[in-house]
C-alpha atoms as one frame of an Amber mdcrd trajectory, in Angstrom:
protein
-140.621-121.327   5.617-143.749-121.170   3.452-144.121-120.229  -0.191-145.913
-116.885  -0.412-146.321-116.427  -4.165-145.275-117.721  -7.588-144.872-115.553
 -10.670-144.424-116.883 -14.220-143.695-115.218 -17.571-141.796-115.680 -20.821
-139.215-113.616 -22.701-137.304-113.748 -25.967-133.603-113.627 -25.103-132.529
-113.387 -28.746-129.623-115.073 -30.483-126.394-113.372 -31.518-125.563-116.247
 -33.886-128.717-117.513 -35.643-128.232-121.051 -36.903-130.063-123.439 -39.177
-131.164-126.986 -38.426-133.100-129.389 -40.637-136.454-127.640 -40.510-135.962
-124.044 -39.338-133.603-121.191 -38.553-133.167-120.358 -34.879-133.085-116.593
 -34.447-135.173-116.268 -31.282-134.755-117.931 -27.902-137.970-117.793 -25.889
-137.603-119.043 -22.331-140.288-119.530 -19.685-139.500-118.239 -16.192-140.736
-119.029 -12.695-140.071-116.929  -9.600-140.937-118.340  -6.172-141.153-115.924
  -3.228-141.012-117.160   0.371-142.665-115.498   3.357-139.312-114.034   4.448
-138.852-112.329   1.078-136.290-114.794  -0.303-136.866-115.543  -3.976-135.886
-118.468  -6.165-135.892-118.412  -9.945-136.144-121.098 -12.593-136.148-121.153
 -16.390-137.146-123.485 -19.201-136.676-123.852 -22.941-138.329-127.061 -24.166
-137.168-129.063 -27.160-140.315-130.085 -29.030-138.310-132.193 -31.483-136.893
-134.320 -28.636-139.599-134.488 -25.961-142.740-133.432 -27.844-143.243-130.483
 -25.505-144.025-127.206 -27.289-143.348-123.874 -25.602-147.100-123.204 -25.511
-147.541-126.389 -23.473-144.813-125.278 -21.086-146.505-121.929 -20.586-149.944
-123.529 -20.235-148.612-125.733 -17.436-147.087-122.759 -15.646-150.297-120.822
 -14.994-151.273-119.315 -11.665-154.216-121.704 -11.336-152.052-124.768 -11.991
-149.487-123.708  -9.379-151.960-122.818  -6.617-151.227-126.127  -4.874-147.724
-124.867  -4.014-148.831-121.678  -2.239-148.573-121.946   1.536-146.390-125.059
   1.366-143.161-125.328   3.354-140.039-125.020   1.178-138.362-127.560   3.476
-140.756-130.143   2.016-138.836-129.845  -1.250-138.781-133.535  -2.170-142.524
-133.910  -1.560-143.238-130.795  -3.637-141.114-132.125  -6.485-142.939-135.459
  -6.349-146.288-133.687  -6.655-144.991-131.562  -9.548-143.826-134.724 -11.329
-147.297-136.227 -10.917-149.153-133.085 -11.961-147.125-132.308 -15.114-146.076
-135.712 -16.548-145.891-134.589 -20.196-144.112-131.235 -19.801-140.597-131.891
 -18.460-139.326-128.365 -19.211-142.157-126.871 -17.144-141.233-129.244 -14.324
-137.597-128.245 -14.693-138.397-124.533 -14.301-140.339-125.212 -11.105-137.722
-127.657  -9.813-134.910-125.144 -10.376-136.851-122.261  -8.768-137.647-124.321
  -5.666-134.050-125.535  -5.306-132.815-121.956  -5.688-135.274-120.661  -3.086
-134.433-123.393  -0.565-130.673-123.027  -0.815-130.892-119.229  -0.699-133.016
-119.639   2.453-130.318-121.923   3.883-127.597-119.492   2.816-125.531-122.031
   0.838-124.761-122.640  -2.847-126.985-125.231  -4.491-123.983-127.426  -5.290
-123.061-127.552  -1.593-126.577-128.685  -0.715-126.376-131.426  -3.368-122.828
-132.468  -2.448-119.921-130.673  -4.111-117.747-133.332  -5.765-116.220-131.593
  -8.809-114.668-128.125  -8.627-114.177-127.222 -12.292-114.416-128.614 -15.810
-114.025-127.486 -19.410-117.270-126.986 -21.297-117.411-127.677 -24.994-118.601
-125.016 -27.417-120.687-126.249 -30.326-119.966-125.864 -34.039-122.897-126.656
 -36.327-122.825-128.520 -39.634-120.612-126.319 -41.825-117.993-126.688 -44.508
-114.333-127.161 -43.641-113.387-123.498 -43.989-116.222-122.271 -41.771-115.531
-125.001 -39.220-111.855-124.044 -38.939-112.701-120.354 -38.699-115.183-120.868
 -35.866-112.800-123.201 -34.038-110.094-120.548 -34.247-112.484-117.979 -32.778
-113.319-120.247 -29.860-109.643-120.976 -29.313-108.892-117.255 -29.032-111.602
-117.037 -26.362-109.832-119.726 -24.365-112.110-122.688 -25.032-110.417-126.079
 -24.901-113.246-128.374 -26.012-115.396-128.415 -29.153-118.543-130.337 -29.995
-118.854-130.754 -33.761-122.259-131.409 -35.312-122.147-134.068 -38.034-124.466
-136.698 -39.482-125.338-135.760 -43.063-122.342-136.920 -45.132-119.818-139.203
 -43.462-116.945-138.338 -45.833-117.437-134.613 -45.246-117.786-135.255 -41.511
-114.447-137.046 -41.373-112.740-134.430 -43.542-113.760-131.644 -41.154-112.308
-133.528 -38.186-109.093-134.409 -40.011-108.602-130.756 -40.961-109.286-129.646
 -37.391-106.525-131.901 -36.092-104.165-130.873 -38.905-104.575-127.192 -38.107
-104.906-127.205 -34.322-103.203-130.423 -33.245-104.367-131.364 -29.761-105.342
-127.822 -28.801-108.964-128.943 -28.464-110.763-131.883 -26.938-113.186-132.920
 -29.689-116.624-134.463 -29.247-119.068-135.074 -32.059-122.860-135.103 -32.251
-124.366-137.092 -35.125-127.952-136.116 -34.204-129.358-139.549 -35.168-127.874
-139.269 -38.666-125.897-142.520 -38.892-126.574-146.234 -39.187-124.752-148.977
 -37.280-122.452-149.490 -40.260-121.665-145.800 -40.643-121.022-145.415 -36.910
-118.498-148.256 -36.984-116.924-146.843 -40.151-116.686-143.399 -38.582-115.121
-144.815 -35.417-112.378-146.701 -37.245-111.596-143.885 -39.670-111.274-141.317
 -36.856-109.654-143.539 -34.243-106.338-141.712 -34.524-108.011-138.297 -34.111
-108.702-138.803 -30.400-112.460-138.198 -30.520-113.768-138.200 -26.937-117.333
-139.295 -27.622-119.981-139.846 -30.291-123.343-138.410 -29.282-126.538-140.109
 -30.508-125.341-141.612 -33.817-128.514-143.685 -34.351-132.235-142.791 -34.274
-133.660-142.315 -30.799-135.717-145.501 -30.797-132.950-147.694 -32.223-131.853
-149.079 -28.852-131.466-152.642 -30.129-129.292-151.359 -32.980-127.080-149.518
 -30.464-126.552-152.846 -28.695-125.186-154.243 -31.961-122.226-151.836 -31.935
-118.833-153.297 -30.943-118.039-152.782 -27.254-115.163-150.407 -28.017-117.556
-148.179 -29.979-120.386-148.362 -27.448-117.963-147.252 -24.748-117.744-143.764
 -26.274-121.350-143.467 -27.498-123.531-141.039 -25.545-127.312-141.445 -25.495
-129.111-138.127 -25.951-132.487-138.331 -27.724-132.688-141.964 -26.571-132.483
-140.845 -22.943-135.319-138.653 -21.709-135.912-139.976 -18.200-134.890-142.589
 -15.644-137.131-145.190 -17.314-135.040-144.862 -20.472-131.853-145.569 -18.519
-133.139-149.039 -17.712-133.759-149.760 -21.398-130.250-148.590 -22.221-128.446
-150.737 -19.651-130.468-153.971 -19.836-130.322-156.717 -20.951-127.141-155.695
 -22.773-125.684-152.235 -22.307-126.306-150.026 -25.352-124.071-147.041 -24.548
-121.219-146.009 -22.283-122.306-142.424 -21.621-125.554-140.762 -20.524-126.304
-137.281 -21.839-128.514-135.584 -19.241-130.423-132.377 -19.931-132.678-130.833
 -17.317-135.174-129.875 -20.041-135.478-133.516 -21.109-135.807-135.194 -17.743
-137.713-132.571 -15.746-135.125-130.879 -13.559-132.509-131.459 -10.905-134.434
-134.072  -8.952-134.988-136.310 -11.967-131.509-135.642 -13.361-130.021-137.019
 -10.152-132.041-140.220 -10.517-130.500-140.806 -13.959-127.065-139.941 -12.595
-127.414-142.427  -9.731-128.309-145.258 -12.114-125.296-144.309 -14.219-123.040
-144.379 -11.155-124.313-147.821 -10.155-123.719-149.161 -13.672-120.330-147.506
 -14.202-121.616-145.126 -16.911-120.093-141.677 -17.433-122.242-138.546 -17.516
-122.312-135.827 -20.160-124.465-132.826 -19.178-126.002-130.866 -22.049-128.523
-128.107 -22.666-130.762-126.284 -25.115-130.572-122.547 -25.842-131.192-121.530
 -22.244-130.946-118.689 -19.764-127.988-118.454 -17.413-130.467-119.633 -14.758
-130.979-123.189 -15.997-127.431-123.498 -17.344-126.157-122.703 -13.846-128.554
-125.225 -12.337-127.246-127.905 -14.706-123.661-127.060 -13.739-124.403-127.330
 -10.019-126.039-130.732 -10.364-123.307-131.944 -12.727-120.657-131.028 -10.174
-122.586-132.920  -7.496-122.138-136.196  -9.436-118.831-138.038  -9.180-119.356
-139.779 -12.546-119.662-136.509 -14.476-116.942-136.646 -17.133-118.081-134.085
 -19.715-120.154-130.906 -19.824-121.593-129.120 -22.843-123.192-126.127 -21.126
-122.752-123.413 -23.737-126.469-122.703 -24.214-126.439-119.164 -22.805-123.204
-117.941 -24.387-124.767-116.661 -27.618-127.864-115.062 -26.114-128.435-111.429
 -27.037-129.600-110.721 -23.479-130.721-112.405 -20.263-132.924-111.515 -17.303
-130.210-112.290 -14.746-126.525-111.800 -14.156-124.064-113.893 -12.167-124.543
-117.641 -11.936-121.780-119.868 -13.288-118.198-118.625 -13.548-116.510-119.078
 -16.944-112.824-118.385 -17.571-110.803-119.704 -20.517-113.499-122.257 -21.243
-113.451-123.632 -17.679-116.686-123.540 -15.679-116.946-123.307 -11.900-119.762
-122.635  -9.459-119.784-119.398  -7.492-119.898-119.446  -3.691-123.073-117.352
  -3.542-126.264-118.853  -2.063-128.593-120.772  -4.360-127.699-120.410  -8.024
-125.917-117.124  -7.371-127.970-115.241  -9.981-129.476-111.762  -9.657-132.218
-110.102 -11.682-131.042-107.305 -13.999
């Protein structure tokens, strides 16, 4: 079945909970969209929200890649040639992984809708359900406890706490969380490159009794050799995020001495489902757990990440909360979320519908 047309556009999905990071306040969420239409009328949709800080890809670059002229090479091609099409996309857009991800997701959605099966079934359905974490930014103790309580009332069982500015304040927030909520929540932390080797080790030992599941990216992205210096028991629960953009980075992280025990995979970093699976396969071979994350993204790409995560037997954690605080979206359906537990629907493709 041949590709008849491709439409691209962007939209601001808004943010119900604006938040501040080091250099700006996030109050808008502009996503790029791709819609692929096959000759039989079946459509597939993809979405992208690049992270310039992590990959160097600005939204304008994403949109510039996704022009009608740049995508002409896909028109008239057979959707059953999916892997060849994805290879050509990877070659054509080497510096814009989010643009590649949008195309990759749209093509996977179109193919599996054409086949009449959920994407996860096409990829190999290995995991049926899992709790997603919900993220709490860098806040004081009182605000942290208040937000945790709100998430608990909504049924969430896992929290990802942003830390990395002041280690004493970081530890205090986690101690107070455990004092108030006991083991109600699984707790993961994201240091966003804010620690040194010494601080990471100090944090690990001072929070060892708090049952912290993982420490995401404690050191600067390029500090791979420093990650190798961490004690093995610490490395086992360290997840590489900014250090891991693509399958090439996985090789640097595992050789000659393993630097981390967990890979954080984001479709917007690596370029989509196809490339995400390559990272996942290396992780499986090396006995490394997977932690699937996201940016502020449409239900479309969040659902795609969930489907690919559930197709990987070494997936141990998901942090796919990127669409939960959007003011609006262009689709409905997709992933199923109940009491903080995510599952894939049984509808063909991603199971999303335009609104």
